[in-house]
N, C-alpha and C positions, 0 to 999 in steps of 0.2 A: 658764452660767446657763440658757441656752435648753434645753440637753440635760437638765439636772436637772429643769426644769419639765415636760418631756415625760414623764419617768419616773414622776413622782409620781401622776398620774391612773391610770396602769396599775396601780400597786401597790395603790391604794385600791379599784379595781374587783375585783382578785383577792381582797382581804380580804372584800369584800361577797359575792362569789360563794361563798367558803368558808363564811361565816356562814349564807348561804341553804341550802347543802347540808347543813350540820350541823343546822340548824333542821328541814329536811325529814326527816332521818334520825331525830331525836328524836321527831318527830311520828309517823313510821311505827312506831317502837318502842313509843311510848305507846299507839298505836291497837291494836297487836298484843297488848300486855299487857291492855288493857281488854277486847278481844274474848275473850281466854282466860278472864278472870275472869267475864265475862258467860256464856260457855259452861259454865263450872264451876257457876255459880249456877243456870243453867237445869236442869242435870242434878240438882243437889241439890233444886231445887224440884219436879222431876218425881218423884224418889224420895219426897219428903215427901208429895206429892199422892197417889201410889198407896198409900203406907202408911196415910194417912187413909182412903182408900177401903176398904182391907182391914179397918181397925178398924170402920168403919161396917157392912161386910158381917158381921163377927163379931157386932157389937152387935145387928143386926137378926135374926140367926139363931142366937143363943147357946143358946136353949132347945132348938131342933131338934138342933143339933150335940151339946149336952150329953146329951140323951136318947139319941142314937145311941151315944155312948161308954158310958153307963151300961148300956144294954140289951145292947151287945156284951160288956161285962165280965161281966154276970150270966150270959148264955148261955155264954160261954167258961169261966167258973168252974164252972158246972154240968157242962159236958162234961169239964172237967179232972178232976173228982172221979168222974165216971161212967166215963171211959176208964181202962184199966189203966196202971200206971206204966211209963215207958220208961227203959231202961238204955243206957249207951254205953260203948264201949271203943275204944282206939286201938292201931294197930300201925304201927311205923316200919320202912320197907324201903329198901334200897339197890338201885337199878336199874343194870344193865350192858348194854352192847351196843345202846344206843338203845332199850331196851324200855320206857321211860317212856311213850311214846305208846300202846303196847299196854295198859299198866296203866290209863291214863285211859279208854281205849276200853272195856275190860272192866267197869270200875266204872260207866260210863254204861249199859252193857247190863244190868247187874244192877239198877240203879235203875229202868230201864225195865220190867223184870219186876215189881219191887215196885209201881210205879204201876199196872200192869195187873192186879195181884193174881194173877199167874200163879204160884201157889205150887208147882205140879207141876214146871214148867220150872226154877224157882229151886232146888227141892230136888234135881233131877237135876244141875244145873250145880255146886252146892255140895256134893253128896254128903251131904245130910242128909235127915231125914224131912220129909214135907209139913207136918206140924203145926208143927215148928220153923221151917220156911221161912216159914209164914204169919205168924209173930210178928215177922219182920224188917221194920222200917219205913223204913230209909234207909241208903244207902252214900254215903260222901263221901271224896274223895281230894284232897290239896293238897300243895304243896311244904312240907317241914319246915324251919322257920326260914329263909325264903327269902333274906334278906340274907346270912346266914352261909353258906348253901348256895351262893350266887352267888360269894362271895369264894373259897370252896374250889375251885369250878370254875375260876375265873380263875387261881388259884395253880397248879392242876394243869396248866392249859394252858401257862403260862409255863415250867414245869419240863420238859414233854414236847416243846416246840416250840423250834426253833433261834432264838437271840437275834437273828439277822438279820431274822426276820419279826416278832418281838415287841418290837423296840426302840421303835417309835413306836406300838405298839398299846395304847391306854389302856383302863382298866377300863370307862369309859363306852361305848367302841366295842364292847367285848366284851359288855356288858350288852344292847345293842341287838340283838345277833345270837343271844342265847340265849333259848330258849323254856322254859316251865316243864317240858316233857317232858325237856329235856336235863339238868336238875339231878339231883344224885346221890341225895338223900334225899327220901322222900315219906311222908306220914302218911295212913293209911287209918283212917277212923272209921266204925263201924257202930252203928246204933241198933236196939234190939230190946226186945220186951216180956219176953223171957227173959234173966235175968242170967247164965246159965251156958252160953250158946250160942257165945260168941265164939271159944274155943280150937278149936272144931270147924271153923272157917272158914279158918284160916291156910293149911293145905296146899292146899285147893281154890283159894283166891285166887292163890297162887303158881303153881299148875298152869295156871290160865287164861292167865297171861302167857307161860309157857315154851312157845312154839310151836317147831316144827321149825326155822324160820328162825333164831331166836335160839340154839337149841341148836347148830346148825351153826357159827354165828359163835363161840360159846363154845369148841367143840372146836378150831377153827382157832387161836383165840387162845391156848388152853392149850398147844397143840402148840408154838407160837412161843415162849411163855414158858419151857417146859421145855427147848427147844433152847438158848435164851439162857442159862439157868441152867447147862446142861451145858458150854457154851463158857466161861462165867465161871469155873466151878470148875476146868476144865482150865488156864485161864490163871493162876489163883491157885496151882495146884500147880507150874506151870512157873516162876513168879516165885519161889516158896519154894525150889525146887530150884536156881535160879540164884543166890539169895542164899547158900545153903549152899556152892555151888561157889566163889563169890567168897571166902567165909571160909576155905575149904580152901587156895585159891590164896594168899591173904594170909598164912596161917600158914607155908606152904612158902617163900614169898618172905622172910618174916621170918627163917626158919632159914638161908636161903642168903645173906642180906644182912649177915652178921656183919662182912664185910670192906668193905662199901660205906660210902661217906661219909654223914655225918649229913644233909647237904642232900638227897641222893638218897632217903634213907629217909623224910624228912619229906614230899617230893614224892609218893612212892608212897602214904604214909598219907593224904594229902589227897585224892588221886584215889580211893582206896578208900572214904573217907568220903562223897565226892560220889556215887559209884555206889550205896553203901548207902542214902543218903538218897533217891535217885531210886527205887530198888526199894521202899523203905518207903512212899513216896507212892503208887506204883503199886499196892501191896498194899492200902493204905487205900481207894483208888478202887474197886478190885475188890470189896472187902468191902462198901462202900456200895452198889455196883450190885447185889450179891447180895442184900443186905437189902431194897432197893427192889423187886427182882424177886420175892422171896419174898412181900412184902406184896401185890404185884400178883397173884400166883398165888392167894393166899387170897381176895382180893376178887373176882377174875374166875372163881372156881371154879363159881359159879352165875350164872344169868341174873338172878335176884333174890335178894338176901340179906335175911334177917329180922334187923334190928338190935334191935328190941324187939317182942316178941310181944304179942298181946292178953292182957289180964288174965283169970285164970280166972273171976272174978266181976266183972261190969260195975258201974259206979257209976251212981246215979240221974242222969238228965239234968236239971240245974238251970239250963240256959241259958234265960233268961226269954223270949228271942225265939222259942223253940220252943213256948212255952206257948199254949194256946188263949185264955186270959184276957188275953193280950197281943195276939194276932193278930186275934181277932174284933172287939175295939173299933176297931181301925184299919180293918178291912174294913167294919164298919157305918158308920164315919165317912166312908169313901170313897163308899159308896153314897148317904149323905145329902147329901154335897157335890155329887155328880153330879146327884141329883134336884133340889136347889135351883137349880143352875146351868142345868139343862135348863128348869125352870119360868121362870127369868128370861129365858132366851133366847127361849122361846116367847112370853112377854109382849112382849119387844122386837120380835119379828117381827110380832106381831099389831098393834102400834102403829106399825110402820115407815111405812106409807102415810100415816097421819095426821100423823106427824112431818114427812114430806116436804112 
């Protein structure tokens, strides 16, 4: 009885301690949840506060901002009808030997000449007359269908690289390492006041990219491809000759095996079939390699391939973001906003000492 009475207080103390610990835990959890929702409420309250301040700012300055937009639109519309119509055309090219960087560099150079209105240099570079060069208003280059372009580049990488290196190499890893210059297809867009100038530019644009460095790389690569084709064709001839030899041997063995047992003849036929299947698979592999190499030869024959040339007659530029009646209202609005904010800042600075 004495021992049992000694154990009872100890058990009740343990239960009380556990209840206290659980109570503290629930208090901490409750406090954490409360702090989280308070923090979330403060953020929402701040967002609402700044939104109201923005609405008050718009309300107080709606006339000035509206006047800036209307004035910008009227001036832009006037200039739009006053200026000659602009035409655009696009060319899609395929770059080889890492010449994508050179393509973008040359387009930037041409745009720089356009901005400087250096029609003489532009006409000399593009091999056109000065009057035609003065009508060009913009050059633009960008990857053609970037997502599809990137997937094509990844597929090509997997085909040409040993599976030991590509086994754990995911598309996302490849995407991080590839720049826009490395992609295969690019789109060149030219804007001009002349609708028939575009086809005159194709040859000159390609010539600007084809430097001696890339031509040397092309010649080396073409030599390698031609040697590979030569070896593949020789191997194909040898395999075909070997298949013919096997057939002749098989026919002679069939003539000489008239006295041989049926089991031995069946064994011989089975071995012959296995050899023929192996040679057939080898022939198919060689033909596939020859086909891929021929495709590579066609593609790599030039530093830059024209996939789709400029149209003979350009189409009117209907992109609204290029129109002056779209750009000038935004410009006028920006100036008006800047002017209002500067005035408010000046007023705040003037009253700062009195506020202190």
